[in-house]
N, CA, C and O atoms as CSV, one atom per row, in Angstrom:
chain,resi,resn,atom,element,x,y,z
A,1,UNK,N,N,60.824,36.350,30.157
A,1,UNK,CA,C,61.489,37.601,30.499
A,1,UNK,C,C,61.041,38.723,29.566
A,1,UNK,O,O,60.775,39.840,30.009
A,2,UNK,N,N,60.959,38.411,28.244
A,2,UNK,CA,C,60.519,39.424,27.291
A,2,UNK,C,C,59.100,39.876,27.595
A,2,UNK,O,O,58.781,41.060,27.482
A,3,UNK,N,N,58.249,38.931,27.982
A,3,UNK,CA,C,56.859,39.257,28.296
A,3,UNK,C,C,56.783,40.198,29.494
A,3,UNK,O,O,55.972,41.124,29.506
A,4,UNK,N,N,57.613,39.971,30.486
A,4,UNK,CA,C,57.628,40.833,31.671
A,4,UNK,C,C,58.096,42.232,31.300
A,4,UNK,O,O,57.491,43.218,31.721
A,5,UNK,N,N,59.168,42.331,30.516
A,5,UNK,CA,C,59.672,43.640,30.095
A,5,UNK,C,C,58.649,44.370,29.236
A,5,UNK,O,O,58.461,45.578,29.384
A,6,UNK,N,N,57.991,43.649,28.344
A,6,UNK,CA,C,56.956,44.262,27.505
A,6,UNK,C,C,55.813,44.783,28.360
A,6,UNK,O,O,55.302,45.877,28.123
A,7,UNK,N,N,55.412,44.002,29.353
A,7,UNK,CA,C,54.336,44.421,30.256
A,7,UNK,C,C,54.732,45.666,31.042
A,7,UNK,O,O,53.929,46.584,31.212
A,8,UNK,N,N,55.963,45.692,31.516
A,8,UNK,CA,C,56.438,46.856,32.266
A,8,UNK,C,C,56.472,48.106,31.391
A,8,UNK,O,O,56.071,49.182,31.833
A,9,UNK,N,N,56.948,47.970,30.157
A,9,UNK,CA,C,56.995,49.111,29.243
A,9,UNK,C,C,55.592,49.607,28.939
A,9,UNK,O,O,55.347,50.813,28.953
A,10,UNK,N,N,54.673,48.697,28.664
A,10,UNK,CA,C,53.291,49.072,28.381
A,10,UNK,C,C,52.667,49.770,29.581
A,10,UNK,O,O,51.955,50.761,29.420
A,11,UNK,N,N,52.925,49.265,30.776
A,11,UNK,CA,C,52.408,49.884,31.993
A,11,UNK,C,C,52.979,51.288,32.173
A,11,UNK,O,O,52.251,52.212,32.536
A,12,UNK,N,N,54.270,51.451,31.922
A,12,UNK,CA,C,54.899,52.772,32.061
A,12,UNK,C,C,54.288,53.775,31.097
A,12,UNK,O,O,54.013,54.911,31.485
A,13,UNK,N,N,54.072,53.377,29.849
A,13,UNK,CA,C,53.465,54.276,28.863
A,13,UNK,C,C,52.036,54.605,29.272
A,13,UNK,O,O,51.610,55.755,29.158
A,14,UNK,N,N,51.289,53.607,29.749
A,14,UNK,CA,C,49.912,53.846,30.191
A,14,UNK,C,C,49.881,54.839,31.351
A,14,UNK,O,O,49.006,55.703,31.402
A,15,UNK,N,N,50.822,54.722,32.275
A,15,UNK,CA,C,50.883,55.661,33.396
A,15,UNK,C,C,51.182,57.077,32.923
A,15,UNK,O,O,50.618,58.036,33.450
A,16,UNK,N,N,52.050,57.219,31.947
A,16,UNK,CA,C,52.345,58.543,31.398
A,16,UNK,C,C,51.081,59.191,30.856
A,16,UNK,O,O,50.843,60.380,31.072
A,17,UNK,N,N,50.268,58.408,30.149
A,17,UNK,CA,C,49.052,58.951,29.553
A,17,UNK,C,C,47.986,59.260,30.597
A,17,UNK,O,O,47.167,60.153,30.384
A,18,UNK,N,N,47.975,58.546,31.716
A,18,UNK,CA,C,46.894,58.708,32.678
A,18,UNK,C,C,47.198,59.692,33.800
A,18,UNK,O,O,46.278,60.087,34.516
A,19,UNK,N,N,48.441,60.101,33.983
A,19,UNK,CA,C,48.812,60.947,35.109
A,19,UNK,C,C,49.028,62.402,34.751
A,19,UNK,O,O,49.859,63.059,35.377
A,20,UNK,N,N,48.333,62.919,33.794
A,20,UNK,CA,C,48.539,64.301,33.374
A,20,UNK,C,C,47.922,65.260,34.376
A,20,UNK,O,O,46.771,65.077,34.772
A,21,UNK,N,N,48.685,66.309,34.808
A,21,UNK,CA,C,48.179,67.283,35.762
A,21,UNK,C,C,48.519,68.691,35.333
A,21,UNK,O,O,49.563,68.922,34.722
A,22,UNK,N,N,47.631,69.655,35.653
A,22,UNK,CA,C,47.875,71.052,35.316
A,22,UNK,C,C,46.680,71.659,34.611
A,22,UNK,O,O,45.669,70.984,34.417
A,23,UNK,N,N,46.779,72.935,34.218
A,23,UNK,CA,C,45.703,73.630,33.528
A,23,UNK,C,C,46.255,74.366,32.335
A,23,UNK,O,O,47.421,74.761,32.319
A,24,UNK,N,N,45.416,74.550,31.334
A,24,UNK,CA,C,45.791,75.311,30.142
A,24,UNK,C,C,44.532,75.847,29.497
A,24,UNK,O,O,43.464,75.248,29.619
A,25,UNK,N,N,44.649,76.961,28.817
A,25,UNK,CA,C,43.518,77.549,28.125
A,25,UNK,C,C,43.377,76.922,26.744
A,25,UNK,O,O,44.351,76.854,25.995
A,26,UNK,N,N,42.171,76.462,26.399
A,26,UNK,CA,C,41.986,75.830,25.098
A,26,UNK,C,C,41.996,76.837,23.963
A,26,UNK,O,O,41.588,77.986,24.133
A,27,UNK,N,N,42.462,76.399,22.808
A,27,UNK,CA,C,42.410,77.190,21.585
A,27,UNK,C,C,41.834,76.288,20.518
A,27,UNK,O,O,42.490,75.338,20.092
A,28,UNK,N,N,40.614,76.570,20.077
A,28,UNK,CA,C,39.999,75.731,19.054
A,28,UNK,C,C,40.548,76.086,17.686
A,28,UNK,O,O,40.780,77.257,17.387
A,29,UNK,N,N,40.758,75.069,16.851
A,29,UNK,CA,C,41.152,75.347,15.474
A,29,UNK,C,C,40.078,76.179,14.790
A,29,UNK,O,O,38.885,75.978,15.014
A,30,UNK,N,N,40.504,77.093,13.974
A,30,UNK,CA,C,39.586,78.006,13.306
A,30,UNK,C,C,38.875,77.325,12.154
A,30,UNK,O,O,39.505,76.657,11.334
A,31,UNK,N,N,37.558,77.494,12.092
A,31,UNK,CA,C,36.809,76.982,10.950
A,31,UNK,C,C,36.671,78.062,9.884
A,31,UNK,O,O,36.167,77.798,8.792
A,32,UNK,N,N,37.117,79.275,10.194
A,32,UNK,CA,C,37.025,80.383,9.239
A,32,UNK,C,C,37.872,80.125,7.999
A,32,UNK,O,O,37.538,80.577,6.904
A,33,UNK,N,N,38.971,79.394,8.179
A,33,UNK,CA,C,39.857,79.107,7.054
A,33,UNK,C,C,39.612,77.692,6.535
A,33,UNK,O,O,40.559,77.001,6.158
A,34,UNK,N,N,38.371,77.262,6.512
A,34,UNK,CA,C,38.052,75.869,6.183
A,34,UNK,C,C,38.603,75.424,4.834
A,34,UNK,O,O,38.919,74.246,4.666
A,35,UNK,N,N,38.725,76.319,3.884
A,35,UNK,CA,C,39.230,75.918,2.573
A,35,UNK,C,C,40.666,76.371,2.333
A,35,UNK,O,O,41.247,76.041,1.299
A,36,UNK,N,N,41.243,77.113,3.258
A,36,UNK,CA,C,42.606,77.623,3.071
A,36,UNK,C,C,43.633,76.511,3.259
A,36,UNK,O,O,43.456,75.612,4.080
A,37,UNK,N,N,44.706,76.591,2.483
A,37,UNK,CA,C,45.826,75.674,2.678
A,37,UNK,C,C,46.537,76.103,3.948
A,37,UNK,O,O,46.913,77.266,4.094
A,38,UNK,N,N,46.723,75.152,4.880
A,38,UNK,CA,C,47.288,75.508,6.178
A,38,UNK,C,C,47.752,74.268,6.921
A,38,UNK,O,O,47.476,73.137,6.523
A,39,UNK,N,N,48.466,74.513,8.014
A,39,UNK,CA,C,48.941,73.452,8.903
A,39,UNK,C,C,48.498,73.810,10.315
A,39,UNK,O,O,48.643,74.951,10.754
A,40,UNK,N,N,47.960,72.830,11.013
A,40,UNK,CA,C,47.562,73.024,12.401
A,40,UNK,C,C,48.251,71.975,13.267
A,40,UNK,O,O,48.205,70.780,12.977
A,41,UNK,N,N,48.886,72.443,14.326
A,41,UNK,CA,C,49.466,71.547,15.316
A,41,UNK,C,C,48.456,71.479,16.452
A,41,UNK,O,O,48.188,72.481,17.115
A,42,UNK,N,N,47.899,70.296,16.672
A,42,UNK,CA,C,46.874,70.098,17.691
A,42,UNK,C,C,47.488,69.377,18.879
A,42,UNK,O,O,47.970,68.251,18.754
A,43,UNK,N,N,47.467,70.035,20.033
A,43,UNK,CA,C,48.005,69.460,21.265
A,43,UNK,C,C,46.836,69.281,22.225
A,43,UNK,O,O,46.451,70.216,22.927
A,44,UNK,N,N,46.275,68.074,22.249
A,44,UNK,CA,C,45.152,67.767,23.135
A,44,UNK,C,C,45.683,67.471,24.535
A,44,UNK,O,O,46.776,66.928,24.700
A,45,UNK,N,N,44.891,67.838,25.536
A,45,UNK,CA,C,45.249,67.553,26.923
A,45,UNK,C,C,43.977,67.302,27.709
A,45,UNK,O,O,42.878,67.596,27.238
A,46,UNK,N,N,44.126,66.762,28.899
A,46,UNK,CA,C,42.996,66.596,29.807
A,46,UNK,C,C,43.077,67.698,30.861
A,46,UNK,O,O,44.014,68.497,30.868
A,47,UNK,N,N,42.091,67.729,31.744
A,47,UNK,CA,C,42.081,68.760,32.797
A,47,UNK,C,C,43.363,68.721,33.626
A,47,UNK,O,O,43.894,69.764,34.010
A,48,UNK,N,N,43.842,67.545,33.891
A,48,UNK,CA,C,45.037,67.379,34.719
A,48,UNK,C,C,46.200,66.981,33.824
A,48,UNK,O,O,46.130,65.984,33.105
A,49,UNK,N,N,47.271,67.770,33.873
A,49,UNK,CA,C,48.402,67.571,32.956
A,49,UNK,C,C,49.669,67.236,33.725
A,49,UNK,O,O,49.983,67.871,34.732
A,50,UNK,N,N,50.393,66.231,33.245
A,50,UNK,CA,C,51.641,65.815,33.885
A,50,UNK,C,C,52.811,66.665,33.380
A,50,UNK,O,O,52.670,67.440,32.434
A,51,UNK,N,N,53.939,66.506,34.014
A,51,UNK,CA,C,55.149,67.235,33.637
A,51,UNK,C,C,55.534,66.902,32.196
A,51,UNK,O,O,55.954,67.785,31.448
A,52,UNK,N,N,55.395,65.646,31.807
A,52,UNK,CA,C,55.730,65.232,30.445
A,52,UNK,C,C,54.858,65.956,29.428
A,52,UNK,O,O,55.361,66.450,28.419
A,53,UNK,N,N,53.562,66.022,29.687
A,53,UNK,CA,C,52.632,66.704,28.777
A,53,UNK,C,C,53.008,68.178,28.619
A,53,UNK,O,O,53.013,68.716,27.512
A,54,UNK,N,N,53.314,68.804,29.722
A,54,UNK,CA,C,53.693,70.214,29.689
A,54,UNK,C,C,55.005,70.417,28.937
A,54,UNK,O,O,55.165,71.409,28.225
A,55,UNK,N,N,55.936,69.490,29.089
A,55,UNK,CA,C,57.225,69.590,28.407
A,55,UNK,C,C,57.057,69.408,26.897
A,55,UNK,O,O,57.704,70.105,26.115
A,56,UNK,N,N,56.207,68.492,26.490
A,56,UNK,CA,C,55.937,68.305,25.060
A,56,UNK,C,C,55.379,69.597,24.476
A,56,UNK,O,O,55.816,70.041,23.415
A,57,UNK,N,N,54.413,70.201,25.167
A,57,UNK,CA,C,53.847,71.475,24.693
A,57,UNK,C,C,54.933,72.546,24.589
A,57,UNK,O,O,55.026,73.247,23.582
A,58,UNK,N,N,55.754,72.669,25.635
A,58,UNK,CA,C,56.803,73.689,25.646
A,58,UNK,C,C,57.764,73.499,24.473
A,58,UNK,O,O,58.134,74.463,23.803
A,59,UNK,N,N,58.161,72.258,24.233
A,59,UNK,CA,C,59.126,71.995,23.169
A,59,UNK,C,C,58.538,72.273,21.788
A,59,UNK,O,O,59.218,72.829,20.926
A,60,UNK,N,N,57.286,71.893,21.573
A,60,UNK,CA,C,56.650,72.154,20.278
A,60,UNK,C,C,56.515,73.659,20.060
A,60,UNK,O,O,56.803,74.158,18.972
A,61,UNK,N,N,56.082,74.376,21.085
A,61,UNK,CA,C,55.966,75.837,20.957
A,61,UNK,C,C,57.333,76.473,20.653
A,61,UNK,O,O,57.428,77.404,19.854
A,62,UNK,N,N,58.377,75.961,21.295
A,62,UNK,CA,C,59.728,76.489,21.072
A,62,UNK,C,C,60.167,76.254,19.628
A,62,UNK,O,O,60.717,77.155,18.995
A,63,UNK,N,N,59.932,75.066,19.110
A,63,UNK,CA,C,60.279,74.758,17.716
A,63,UNK,C,C,59.543,75.700,16.775
A,63,UNK,O,O,60.140,76.241,15.844
A,64,UNK,N,N,58.260,75.899,17.011
A,64,UNK,CA,C,57.476,76.793,16.153
A,64,UNK,C,C,58.001,78.225,16.226
A,64,UNK,O,O,58.118,78.898,15.203
A,65,UNK,N,N,58.316,78.689,17.438
A,65,UNK,CA,C,58.791,80.065,17.610
A,65,UNK,C,C,60.173,80.281,16.996
A,65,UNK,O,O,60.432,81.328,16.403
A,66,UNK,N,N,61.048,79.307,17.135
A,66,UNK,CA,C,62.423,79.479,16.666
A,66,UNK,C,C,62.620,79.161,15.184
A,66,UNK,O,O,63.412,79.818,14.508
A,67,UNK,N,N,61.913,78.171,14.686
A,67,UNK,CA,C,62.178,77.702,13.324
A,67,UNK,C,C,61.062,77.978,12.318
A,67,UNK,O,O,61.273,77.864,11.111
A,68,UNK,N,N,59.891,78.335,12.802
A,68,UNK,CA,C,58.751,78.535,11.901
A,68,UNK,C,C,58.017,79.839,12.206
A,68,UNK,O,O,56.814,79.952,11.969
A,69,UNK,N,N,58.743,80.816,12.728
A,69,UNK,CA,C,58.127,82.083,13.140
A,69,UNK,C,C,57.411,82.779,11.988
A,69,UNK,O,O,56.302,83.283,12.167
A,70,UNK,N,N,58.020,82.813,10.821
A,70,UNK,CA,C,57.386,83.479,9.672
A,70,UNK,C,C,56.096,82.770,9.279
A,70,UNK,O,O,55.113,83.418,8.918
A,71,UNK,N,N,56.097,81.449,9.350
A,71,UNK,CA,C,54.901,80.680,8.992
A,71,UNK,C,C,53.801,80.844,10.040
A,71,UNK,O,O,52.620,80.882,9.695
A,72,UNK,N,N,54.182,80.943,11.322
A,72,UNK,CA,C,53.164,81.141,12.349
A,72,UNK,C,C,52.628,82.566,12.303
A,72,UNK,O,O,51.438,82.795,12.518
A,73,UNK,N,N,53.507,83.520,12.024
A,73,UNK,CA,C,53.071,84.915,11.931
A,73,UNK,C,C,52.086,85.107,10.779
A,73,UNK,O,O,51.120,85.858,10.902
A,74,UNK,N,N,52.334,84.429,9.667
A,74,UNK,CA,C,51.448,84.556,8.502
A,74,UNK,C,C,50.161,83.752,8.668
A,74,UNK,O,O,49.210,83.940,7.909
A,75,UNK,N,N,50.126,82.852,9.660
A,75,UNK,CA,C,48.946,82.019,9.872
A,75,UNK,C,C,48.975,80.712,9.100
A,75,UNK,O,O,48.029,79.928,9.179
A,76,UNK,N,N,50.046,80.464,8.354
A,76,UNK,CA,C,50.153,79.206,7.618
A,76,UNK,C,C,50.249,78.024,8.586
A,76,UNK,O,O,49.678,76.961,8.341
A,77,UNK,N,N,50.979,78.224,9.690
A,77,UNK,CA,C,51.052,77.209,10.746
A,77,UNK,C,C,50.450,77.804,12.013
A,77,UNK,O,O,50.809,78.908,12.424
A,78,UNK,N,N,49.530,77.062,12.627
A,78,UNK,CA,C,48.939,77.498,13.894
A,78,UNK,C,C,49.060,76.383,14.923
A,78,UNK,O,O,49.067,75.200,14.581
A,79,UNK,N,N,49.153,76.776,16.180
A,79,UNK,CA,C,49.229,75.842,17.302
A,79,UNK,C,C,47.931,75.958,18.087
A,79,UNK,O,O,47.479,77.060,18.398
A,80,UNK,N,N,47.333,74.809,18.407
A,80,UNK,CA,C,46.073,74.799,19.144
A,80,UNK,C,C,46.191,73.869,20.345
A,80,UNK,O,O,46.465,72.678,20.195
A,81,UNK,N,N,45.983,74.417,21.529
A,81,UNK,CA,C,45.957,73.643,22.761
A,81,UNK,C,C,44.486,73.338,23.037
A,81,UNK,O,O,43.692,74.253,23.255
A,82,UNK,N,N,44.124,72.064,23.030
A,82,UNK,CA,C,42.717,71.670,23.069
A,82,UNK,C,C,42.452,70.788,24.286
A,82,UNK,O,O,43.100,69.758,24.472
A,83,UNK,N,N,41.494,71.203,25.106
A,83,UNK,CA,C,41.109,70.430,26.280
A,83,UNK,C,C,40.199,69.283,25.834
A,83,UNK,O,O,39.062,69.516,25.424
A,84,UNK,N,N,40.691,68.061,25.913
A,84,UNK,CA,C,39.923,66.887,25.488
A,84,UNK,C,C,38.747,66.610,26.414
A,84,UNK,O,O,37.819,65.897,26.032
A,85,UNK,N,N,38.769,67.159,27.624
A,85,UNK,CA,C,37.667,66.963,28.564
A,85,UNK,C,C,36.515,67.934,28.328
A,85,UNK,O,O,35.424,67.733,28.862
A,86,UNK,N,N,36.738,68.975,27.544
A,86,UNK,CA,C,35.708,69.973,27.258
A,86,UNK,C,C,34.757,69.412,26.203
A,86,UNK,O,O,35.183,69.052,25.106
A,87,UNK,N,N,33.476,69.338,26.535
A,87,UNK,CA,C,32.484,68.767,25.616
A,87,UNK,C,C,32.417,69.521,24.294
A,87,UNK,O,O,32.014,68.953,23.279
A,88,UNK,N,N,32.803,70.778,24.295
A,88,UNK,CA,C,32.800,71.566,23.057
A,88,UNK,C,C,33.805,71.013,22.045
A,88,UNK,O,O,33.700,71.293,20.851
A,89,UNK,N,N,34.765,70.242,22.512
A,89,UNK,CA,C,35.803,69.687,21.634
A,89,UNK,C,C,35.566,68.221,21.279
A,89,UNK,O,O,36.441,67.568,20.710
A,90,UNK,N,N,34.388,67.707,21.612
A,90,UNK,CA,C,34.097,66.284,21.451
A,90,UNK,C,C,34.282,65.788,20.014
A,90,UNK,O,O,34.787,64.686,19.802
A,91,UNK,N,N,33.882,66.583,19.040
A,91,UNK,CA,C,34.015,66.164,17.636
A,91,UNK,C,C,35.488,65.925,17.268
A,91,UNK,O,O,35.828,64.909,16.662
A,92,UNK,N,N,36.349,66.869,17.643
A,92,UNK,CA,C,37.785,66.705,17.373
A,92,UNK,C,C,38.379,65.540,18.164
A,92,UNK,O,O,39.199,64.784,17.642
A,93,UNK,N,N,37.969,65.399,19.411
A,93,UNK,CA,C,38.464,64.309,20.258
A,93,UNK,C,C,38.135,62.966,19.616
A,93,UNK,O,O,38.984,62.077,19.549
A,94,UNK,N,N,36.913,62.826,19.151
A,94,UNK,CA,C,36.512,61.564,18.509
A,94,UNK,C,C,37.265,61.351,17.203
A,94,UNK,O,O,37.716,60.242,16.916
A,95,UNK,N,N,37.398,62.404,16.417
A,95,UNK,CA,C,38.066,62.284,15.120
A,95,UNK,C,C,39.486,61.746,15.263
A,95,UNK,O,O,39.922,60.913,14.468
A,96,UNK,N,N,40.207,62.224,16.280
A,96,UNK,CA,C,41.608,61.837,16.468
A,96,UNK,C,C,41.793,60.860,17.629
A,96,UNK,O,O,42.921,60.597,18.046
A,97,UNK,N,N,40.691,60.323,18.149
A,97,UNK,CA,C,40.716,59.461,19.344
A,97,UNK,C,C,41.648,60.049,20.406
A,97,UNK,O,O,42.519,59.368,20.947
A,98,UNK,N,N,41.437,61.314,20.679
A,98,UNK,CA,C,42.293,62.078,21.598
A,98,UNK,C,C,41.642,62.161,22.976
A,98,UNK,O,O,41.323,63.249,23.454
A,99,UNK,N,N,41.451,61.019,23.605
A,99,UNK,CA,C,40.800,60.989,24.910
A,99,UNK,C,C,41.777,61.285,26.043
A,99,UNK,O,O,41.389,61.294,27.211
A,100,UNK,N,N,43.002,61.521,25.716
A,100,UNK,CA,C,44.045,61.921,26.652
A,100,UNK,C,C,45.006,62.805,25.887
A,100,UNK,O,O,44.659,63.353,24.840
A,101,UNK,N,N,46.190,62.942,26.398
A,101,UNK,CA,C,47.179,63.759,25.713
A,101,UNK,C,C,47.451,63.179,24.332
A,101,UNK,O,O,47.745,61.992,24.191
A,102,UNK,N,N,47.350,64.033,23.313
A,102,UNK,CA,C,47.547,63.618,21.918
A,102,UNK,C,C,48.201,64.764,21.163
A,102,UNK,O,O,47.827,65.923,21.343
A,103,UNK,N,N,49.176,64.446,20.320
A,103,UNK,CA,C,49.849,65.446,19.491
A,103,UNK,C,C,49.653,65.073,18.028
A,103,UNK,O,O,50.073,64.002,17.588
A,104,UNK,N,N,49.007,65.973,17.273
A,104,UNK,CA,C,48.699,65.733,15.863
A,104,UNK,C,C,49.148,66.937,15.047
A,104,UNK,O,O,48.940,68.083,15.444
A,105,UNK,N,N,49.768,66.665,13.900
A,105,UNK,CA,C,50.028,67.719,12.918
A,105,UNK,C,C,49.122,67.417,11.739
A,105,UNK,O,O,49.229,66.364,11.110
A,106,UNK,N,N,48.229,68.353,11.448
A,106,UNK,CA,C,47.347,68.145,10.302
A,106,UNK,C,C,47.552,69.262,9.298
A,106,UNK,O,O,47.782,70.416,9.660
A,107,UNK,N,N,47.463,68.894,8.029
A,107,UNK,CA,C,47.633,69.882,6.964
A,107,UNK,C,C,46.440,69.810,6.030
A,107,UNK,O,O,45.840,68.753,5.833
A,108,UNK,N,N,46.111,70.964,5.458
A,108,UNK,CA,C,44.996,71.072,4.524
A,108,UNK,C,C,45.514,71.631,3.211
A,108,UNK,O,O,46.181,72.666,3.180
A,109,UNK,N,N,45.202,70.941,2.142
A,109,UNK,CA,C,45.561,71.382,0.787
A,109,UNK,C,C,44.303,71.235,-0.062
A,109,UNK,O,O,43.793,70.130,-0.247
A,110,UNK,N,N,43.808,72.361,-0.575
A,110,UNK,CA,C,42.607,72.365,-1.416
A,110,UNK,C,C,41.448,71.631,-0.745
A,110,UNK,O,O,40.714,70.889,-1.398
A,111,UNK,N,N,41.288,71.843,0.565
A,111,UNK,CA,C,40.179,71.264,1.309
A,111,UNK,C,C,40.383,69.827,1.756
A,111,UNK,O,O,39.536,69.284,2.466
A,112,UNK,N,N,41.482,69.196,1.361
A,112,UNK,CA,C,41.746,67.811,1.742
A,112,UNK,C,C,42.715,67.781,2.920
A,112,UNK,O,O,43.768,68.417,2.892
A,113,UNK,N,N,42.338,67.029,3.958
A,113,UNK,CA,C,43.175,66.936,5.159
A,113,UNK,C,C,44.079,65.708,5.134
A,113,UNK,O,O,43.684,64.621,4.714
A,114,UNK,N,N,45.306,65.927,5.602
A,114,UNK,CA,C,46.251,64.851,5.886
A,114,UNK,C,C,46.728,65.090,7.311
A,114,UNK,O,O,46.972,66.233,7.695
A,115,UNK,N,N,46.863,64.035,8.097
A,115,UNK,CA,C,47.371,64.249,9.456
A,115,UNK,C,C,48.320,63.134,9.880
A,115,UNK,O,O,48.287,62.016,9.366
A,116,UNK,N,N,49.171,63.493,10.848
A,116,UNK,CA,C,50.142,62.570,11.426
A,116,UNK,C,C,49.969,62.629,12.938
A,116,UNK,O,O,50.020,63.706,13.532
A,117,UNK,N,N,49.766,61.477,13.557
A,117,UNK,CA,C,49.647,61.389,15.011
A,117,UNK,C,C,51.035,61.102,15.584
A,117,UNK,O,O,51.611,60.042,15.341
A,118,UNK,N,N,51.556,62.053,16.342
A,118,UNK,CA,C,52.905,61.944,16.910
A,118,UNK,C,C,52.894,61.666,18.414
A,118,UNK,O,O,53.909,61.850,19.087
A,119,UNK,N,N,51.764,61.230,18.936
A,119,UNK,CA,C,51.616,61.046,20.372
A,119,UNK,C,C,52.632,60.066,20.947
A,119,UNK,O,O,53.384,60.413,21.858
A,120,UNK,N,N,52.658,58.860,20.424
A,120,UNK,CA,C,53.587,57.856,20.965
A,120,UNK,C,C,55.028,58.320,20.835
A,120,UNK,O,O,55.814,58.195,21.775
A,121,UNK,N,N,55.373,58.853,19.677
A,121,UNK,CA,C,56.729,59.369,19.479
A,121,UNK,C,C,57.057,60.430,20.533
A,121,UNK,O,O,58.121,60.386,21.151
A,122,UNK,N,N,56.140,61.381,20.737
A,122,UNK,CA,C,56.399,62.485,21.666
A,122,UNK,C,C,56.634,61.983,23.086
A,122,UNK,O,O,57.557,62.438,23.761
A,123,UNK,N,N,55.807,61.050,23.541
A,123,UNK,CA,C,55.974,60.537,24.902
A,123,UNK,C,C,57.259,59.731,25.061
A,123,UNK,O,O,57.898,59.782,26.111
A,124,UNK,N,N,57.632,59.003,24.042
A,124,UNK,CA,C,58.832,58.176,24.146
A,124,UNK,C,C,60.124,58.967,23.947
A,124,UNK,O,O,61.200,58.492,24.309
A,125,UNK,N,N,60.025,60.175,23.372
A,125,UNK,CA,C,61.238,60.920,23.013
A,125,UNK,C,C,61.290,62.354,23.536
A,125,UNK,O,O,62.176,63.111,23.138
A,126,UNK,N,N,60.374,62.749,24.412
A,126,UNK,CA,C,60.367,64.128,24.902
A,126,UNK,C,C,61.672,64.493,25.602
A,126,UNK,O,O,62.063,65.660,25.621
A,127,UNK,N,N,62.342,63.505,26.173
A,127,UNK,CA,C,63.590,63.772,26.899
A,127,UNK,C,C,64.832,63.575,26.029
A,127,UNK,O,O,65.959,63.656,26.517
A,128,UNK,N,N,64.619,63.316,24.743
A,128,UNK,CA,C,65.722,63.204,23.775
A,128,UNK,C,C,65.583,64.387,22.821
A,128,UNK,O,O,65.126,64.240,21.688
A,129,UNK,N,N,65.982,65.545,23.296
A,129,UNK,CA,C,65.698,66.807,22.607
A,129,UNK,C,C,66.127,66.818,21.142
A,129,UNK,O,O,65.320,67.207,20.297
A,130,UNK,N,N,67.341,66.417,20.792
A,130,UNK,CA,C,67.713,66.458,19.368
A,130,UNK,C,C,66.803,65.586,18.496
A,130,UNK,O,O,66.386,66.007,17.417
A,131,UNK,N,N,66.501,64.389,18.959
A,131,UNK,CA,C,65.631,63.485,18.192
A,131,UNK,C,C,64.214,64.043,18.111
A,131,UNK,O,O,63.599,64.029,17.044
A,132,UNK,N,N,63.695,64.533,19.232
A,132,UNK,CA,C,62.349,65.105,19.269
A,132,UNK,C,C,62.264,66.275,18.293
A,132,UNK,O,O,61.354,66.340,17.466
A,133,UNK,N,N,63.214,67.192,18.396
A,133,UNK,CA,C,63.219,68.386,17.545
A,133,UNK,C,C,63.326,68.013,16.073
A,133,UNK,O,O,62.581,68.539,15.246
A,134,UNK,N,N,64.234,67.121,15.743
A,134,UNK,CA,C,64.434,66.730,14.342
A,134,UNK,C,C,63.175,66.107,13.748
A,134,UNK,O,O,62.820,66.393,12.604
A,135,UNK,N,N,62.504,65.266,14.511
A,135,UNK,CA,C,61.309,64.598,13.985
A,135,UNK,C,C,60.144,65.566,13.845
A,135,UNK,O,O,59.424,65.519,12.848
A,136,UNK,N,N,59.948,66.433,14.815
A,136,UNK,CA,C,58.863,67.421,14.705
A,136,UNK,C,C,59.122,68.313,13.494
A,136,UNK,O,O,58.202,68.596,12.727
A,137,UNK,N,N,60.360,68.754,13.319
A,137,UNK,CA,C,60.698,69.595,12.163
A,137,UNK,C,C,60.517,68.834,10.852
A,137,UNK,O,O,60.034,69.397,9.869
A,138,UNK,N,N,60.896,67.575,10.832
A,138,UNK,CA,C,60.725,66.751,9.625
A,138,UNK,C,C,59.242,66.667,9.248
A,138,UNK,O,O,58.889,66.793,8.075
A,139,UNK,N,N,58.386,66.457,10.235
A,139,UNK,CA,C,56.941,66.354,9.972
A,139,UNK,C,C,56.354,67.704,9.560
A,139,UNK,O,O,55.492,67.764,8.683
A,140,UNK,N,N,56.816,68.784,10.187
A,140,UNK,CA,C,56.344,70.115,9.789
A,140,UNK,C,C,56.802,70.452,8.374
A,140,UNK,O,O,56.035,71.015,7.592
A,141,UNK,N,N,58.036,70.116,8.042
A,141,UNK,CA,C,58.538,70.368,6.685
A,141,UNK,C,C,57.774,69.556,5.649
A,141,UNK,O,O,57.491,70.049,4.557
A,142,UNK,N,N,57.439,68.316,5.986
A,142,UNK,CA,C,56.640,67.489,5.071
A,142,UNK,C,C,55.252,68.102,4.882
A,142,UNK,O,O,54.717,68.114,3.773
A,143,UNK,N,N,54.677,68.609,5.966
A,143,UNK,CA,C,53.367,69.260,5.876
A,143,UNK,C,C,53.460,70.528,5.026
A,143,UNK,O,O,52.562,70.812,4.233
A,144,UNK,N,N,54.542,71.287,5.190
A,144,UNK,CA,C,54.739,72.486,4.366
A,144,UNK,C,C,54.828,72.119,2.890
A,144,UNK,O,O,54.260,72.808,2.043
A,145,UNK,N,N,55.527,71.053,2.582
A,145,UNK,CA,C,55.622,70.604,1.186
A,145,UNK,C,C,54.239,70.260,0.636
A,145,UNK,O,O,53.920,70.587,-0.507
A,146,UNK,N,N,53.422,69.600,1.456
A,146,UNK,CA,C,52.072,69.227,1.005
A,146,UNK,C,C,51.223,70.452,0.704
A,146,UNK,O,O,50.536,70.496,-0.316
A,147,UNK,N,N,51.264,71.451,1.586
A,147,UNK,CA,C,50.373,72.601,1.389
A,147,UNK,C,C,50.894,73.576,0.344
A,147,UNK,O,O,50.118,74.341,-0.228
A,148,UNK,N,N,52.196,73.557,0.089
A,148,UNK,CA,C,52.766,74.495,-0.883
A,148,UNK,C,C,52.861,73.921,-2.292
A,148,UNK,O,O,53.046,74.674,-3.248
A,149,UNK,N,N,52.740,72.613,-2.440
A,149,UNK,CA,C,52.898,72.010,-3.776
A,149,UNK,C,C,51.649,72.176,-4.626
A,149,UNK,O,O,51.618,71.727,-5.772
C-alpha cells in the first residue's frame, strides 16, 4: 500500500513539473554586478507554463513587493524570470539543473555564491499561503544576513 501511495505521489509531482503552460518574458541575471553583494531570485520556466507555475511566480513577486520593496528598489534583491527553453540561458539551466520550472534564491557575498533550491517546496506548498510565505521570507532573510554580514 505504501509503495502504491508513494508511486502516486511521485507521479503527481512529475505531472506538475511536466504540464507547465503559458508565456513570460525572460529576464537574465545581470553580470554587471558580478562582484557586488546581492540576492537574486531565479524563477525558471519552460515555454508552456501551468497554473501552479504561474501562481508560484505571482506569490514570490507579491512577497518581494510587499515585504522587500526597499531591497528590490535599491537592487539588493532582484527577481529574474528565466526561460529554461531559451538556448541563451543554457549555462544557468545546467548550473541549477533547471530543465523545467525551478525556483532558486542565490546570494553573493564578496564574489562567493550561495544558493537554495526551493523548487520542491514551492510545488508542494504553493496552495498553503502562510507556509509558503513564511518559508520564502525565511530564506530571503537568511540570504540578507549572508550578504550584509
